[in-house]
Phi, psi and omega in degrees: 000307182298318181300314178299316179301313181299313181294326173301312177304310183299315180285333176295315179292326177293321171299316179302313179300313182300318177293321179298317181295316181292339176104165182296335184293342179295329185276327184265248186271100186265142176279162183303321178294324182285323176297319179296319180296319183292320179295317182293321179297321184287327175292316179299314180297327178298331187294311180291340176284321183276327187246103185287351179276350177275124178301144180294328182293337179293320179287322183294313177305314183294316181299312177305314181299322176293317179304313182285340172286324176295317181296314182301310177301317182300318182293322180295317183292334175289328183268332185237105180300322175303320181291325180294320182294321177300311183282321187247346179083189180236151172291155182223133178280112183257338176228133179220121187050042176082001186254125179274130173275093180292329179293318179294320179300320180292324179295327189269352180061051176242125178278165180293327178298314177304313180300310184297324180294314180298319176295320179296329182290337178260016179063031176247120190247354182225117176306327181295346179277346186271129175273311176220143172230121187240122173273114183284164181295341180266005179092355177274154183255122174260134184234134176236118185277160179294149186308320181285356175255356177271159177293134181300144177239179178297324180294323180297311183303318181279004179070024184255004185281149177254174174299146183303132180201130177271140175287115180264160180274116182246346169222130181228122181052038176084009182239137180277139178258096184303323184304326186295330189294320179289323180294323184273342188067037175240164182265149179294326181296322178299318178292316176302325183290313177302314180298322182290322178291327176281357177061045182237138176278144182300321186290343184268001177268130176272311176216139175225122178248150176203147177249180184291344174274010183058031171272119192235160172218130183239132180239118182281155176292146176281140177270000000 
């Protein structure tokens, strides 16, 4: 009994350290790869607790190996966008200007009932009210309502609001994301012109977002 308690305490603290190393995202919105790692860690940690013939260090080594594997993959996906798409996939626009992309829903294996339920949870009861609905890589649905369905802002009162458009990520860590231009309906040349006018090198941009109205935001890399 005492041995089981001690082994449980050891593995408990190892798991706490492992989750802290992997970061807070492990607790919240997990990507597919992170979910797999988390499940494997829980299974591996349970073996030395249930089977007293198994050395505790076997579980500890296996857990730490998975943690460092996750960190290694995370670093690679930060540097190589194609690898990130392979591991985590892409976000998908499933509603645009109140029109549902049924083909996309079938590809994602999402039923109409599932979508309606998620929209209701965000207090959206009519698909026609939605300007954009984007399924993120972590499985969450981001919704942007049409301007006439949104809560009025100071810009609306002053008559300065534009048609609803979400700012998409077009540059990440100095690399242009070609896929974003088609979704946003903007040209790559117009963005390159903005960067040139701002006298900024592409490699110096950490994040750049832009919407179809050409409202953009540029965050430079920290030196």
